[in-house]
N, C-alpha and C positions, 0 to 999 in steps of 0.2 A: 908785382899786379893784384889785387884781390878780386875773387870771384864776383863778388858784389858791387855794385855801381858803388853806391850808398847803405851805409850801413850806421844806424843812429841808437847808441847805446845810454840807458836809465840818465834821456835826456828829460831836464828840469827847468823849468821858467818859472821864478817867482818874481811879483812886481809889490813891493813896500807899497802899503797903504798909509796915510796918517789915520790915528783913532784919539790924536790929543796933539795938545804944544809940542808935546817930543817926544810922541811914543811913535811907534810903525807896528803895523803887524802885516806879513806875508800874504796874499794871494796867491794860490797854488795853480796858476793856470796849467800849467803840465806838470805832472808830477811821475816821474820813472821808467818814458815810455821809450819802447827799446821795436827795433823794426829794420829788416831789408827789402834794399829795391835791386834786382838786377839790370844791366845792360836791354836797354828796348822794353822794358816791360811795365806795366800801370799797375800800383797800387793805390785801391780806393779808401778812404778816410772818413767816416761817417759818424753822425751824433747830433744830438739836438744843437739848438744854438746856445753857446756859453759855455759849452765843451771842452774847450780848446784849440780843435782842429788849425784854427788860421795860423794861430801861435805856436803851432809844432812847424806849419809851413815856414814862418816867419824865420824863427830860431833858426832854422836848418840854415837858411841861407844867408843867417845872422844880422839880420836886419833889429833883430832883439838879440841882447850881450846874453847867453843862456845860464843859467843858476849852474847848474851843473850837467854832466853827462859830457858824452865825445860823440859829435858826426865826423865821419870820414867818409871821401869822397873817393872811388878808387884805393883805398888804401892809406891815402892820406889825410892827416885829423886837420879839419879845419880850422884856423886861429884868426883872429886880428890880421896876425902876418900876411897870410899866405888868403886871403878872400876876395884881393881885388882881382887879385890873375885867377883863382878858381869862379870868377863871376863870367866868366866866359861861357866856364863848361854849365854853369847852373842859374837860370831865370826863374822869372815867375812873370804870370798871368793873373792879373788880381782882379776881386770879385766884381767889382764896379764900375763898367765902362763909360759912366761919366764923368766920374771925379778924377781917376788914373790917368787919364789924358789932360797934357798943358793947352787950354785954352786960345792961347798967342802962339803956339806952333803949329804950320800947316803938318801937313799928313808925311813929306817927307822928310822935316826936321824932328819929327817923331819919331822915323823908324830908324832914319839916320845916325842920331842921338849917339845908340849904342857905338858904330862904328867911327862913329867921331872919339869917340871914351877909348876905345881901346885901340886906334889907326890901325883900320881894317882895311884900307885902299890907299894906291898909292897916288892919284889924281881925282880931279870933281868928276870925270864922266861915268869910273871907274864906280865912284859913290852911287852917282847915279841909275848906274845899271843895277847895282847890285840894290838896292829902294826898288826901283821897278821889276827886277825880280821877284823878291820879298813878294810884293805886290799882287802879283800873278798868282804867286803859289797859295795866297791866301783868298785868293777870289775878288781882287780889289785889280778895277780899271787905271792905269797909267795917267788919265783924266783929273783924279782925284787924289793926287801928289801934290798940290798947289790947294787944295782946302783946307779947312781948319774943323776940327773935330767936331764942333755943332751945327755943323753943315749932316752930318752921317746918323743913321739908324743907331741904335741898340746894337743890332748883329754886329753891322758894321765896325763899328767902336770896338769892339771887343778884337775883332779880323786883325785891327790895326796893333792891339794892341799884342795879339797873338805874331805878326810881325817883327815889332819891336824886339819881342823875346826871343824869336829866332835868328834876327839880324847876325847874330854872334856866334852861329853855329853848334848850342850847347847841348851837351849831352843829357840835361835830366833839367825840365821843368816843372815847379810846382803851379799846380790851375788849383787856386781859389774860387772853389765855388764859381769856375766862370760862365756858366749857363741860368744861374738860380734869377738873374735878373734879367731874362730875355726872354721875349714869348714862345710856346711851346714849339711852332712851327721853328721857330729859327734856332732854338735849342739841337733840334736834331740837326740841323745842317752844323753847324759848329761842332756839336759831337763827332758825328761824320769827318769834319775835317779832321778833328784832331786824332781819329782813329789813322783818315790818310798820310797824315804826316808824321807819324811814328811809322808805318809801313814803307815811308820813302825814304825818314833821315834814321830810324833806329831810335829816336829818342825817349826815354823814359821819364813817366809823366807821377807825379804824388797826385791824386785826384780827388780833390776835397768838394763835398757835398751834402745835402739834404736825400736828395732823391735816390733811394738804393736799387729801383729800376734802372737807371742813369748810370749809378756807381757798377751794376753786375753789368750791364752793355759791355763797358767801356772797360772792365779793370780787370786783370788779372786773379788777382787775391784783394781781400776786402777786411779793413781791420775799422772795428769798432771802438768809438770814445764814448766815456761818461765823467764828468765832472775834471779832470785833469789825465785821467789813468785810461789805459785801453783793456778792455775786459774781453775782449776777441779778438782774435785774426782765423783765417782760414783763406783757402781758394774759395772764390767769385763762387760756385755754385754747391759747392759745400756747406759753405757760411749760411746761403740762402736756402737751403733744403732741410740741412740738420743743425738748425742753431743750437747753443747748449745754454749762453749764458739767459736767464731772466730778461737781461734788459734787450739783448736782442731777440727775443724772441717776440718781446714786446713790441719793438718798431716794426719787425716784418707782420706780425697780428693789423697793423696800420695801414701799411701798401695797399692801395685799391687793385681790385680786379675787373676788369672789365668783364666778365662773365655773369652776368645777373643770379644764374644759380650758384654758381660757384660760391658767389659773393655772400650768397644767405647760410650756408652751411660754414663760413669762417665764423670761429669765435677770437671774438675780439679780446683781447690781454690787456686790460684798461691797468696803468699804473696808480695806486694812492698815494696820494700827499703831493708837495713842492718838491722842488729841486731844491737841495739845497746851496748856501751862500759858499764859495769858494772860501770865504774870509772866515768858517765858522763849520770848517770839514767836520763829518762825526766820525767816529773812531772807528780804526778796524776799516771794512770793506766802505767805500763810498757811496754806493747803491743798499746797503742795507737796513735806511729807512723807507725806502719803496717797496723793497722786495720779499714777496709772498714765501720765501724760502728761509728768512734769518732766521739764524739760530743764533746763539751766547759767544761762540767762538767767529761769527761775524764780525760785533760790536771787539773783541778784542783784537786779532791783528788781521790785519791785510790782505788776503790772496793773491801768490804771484803770478802771474801768466806761464800757466805750465802747459807744455803739450800732452793731448789726449789721444794720442795718435793721425798720423798722417798730415801733420803739419796745420792739424787743428789746435789751434791755443786757448785757453780759455783762463781766465782769473776768475775762480769761483770756489769755495767750500762745498756747495750742495749743489751740482750742479745734477 
């Protein structure tokens, strides 16, 4: 038994893109990403749109065939041969609660589908009892069971998706921006529900999000991605109070502060230029074209994610 629940080593996910009649070029959505998640722990994964966060989550669950690297779950390597049995242990909550639920299925059938696939009941009575128990766990009423997804609000739909993920009693859930499509008041309810479920069931999360304050609230550790690369990783409070990488510093400078006096004193670190295309990545460090500290060495060689003390890892030559 491994001390870590999930181990990701040098994960790569390249998508072949046609550039001509007979030529293709790899789009490097995820390139050399490594991290670990312990039992009952949450790792927050942040970064701007298109940096590869969702691709990491989907590749771990083998919704995409990885180009390279190794994923281990409880010490066992995840492959095409064993992924079906591991599906019971690893689940996903999708970003969009409107498109991730089948509009032709009732709530009872949506939540019961994983139970059907894995044969987790002996009769119809037991199946219905499990479904109603799951609905109660995520705050849905029993009378909702016969309704269809379009009859619910966004927050309720996301609760249905969470109940579906919990149906097989998993140890690990990929939460792909589960609150980004919801109103702020509903976001708080769903976040609190995730925390309650973790305390009650001991489930571990890979929590993918844009909102750094949400990620800090729910995560023990935070990892920052840029253009398919992991540029910084540390404990939540350490990363929020002592960011080292220039990209992380810029992200945190954009976080709004409710106190106007402190907000006026805060200096915003603006990034120059646009995000490079993943099809035409810059040589060396992927962030160097927008970095105010870039040197010749940054253009020559890509820095490795190295520990700078206390588990605070950074991929930068000139921190």
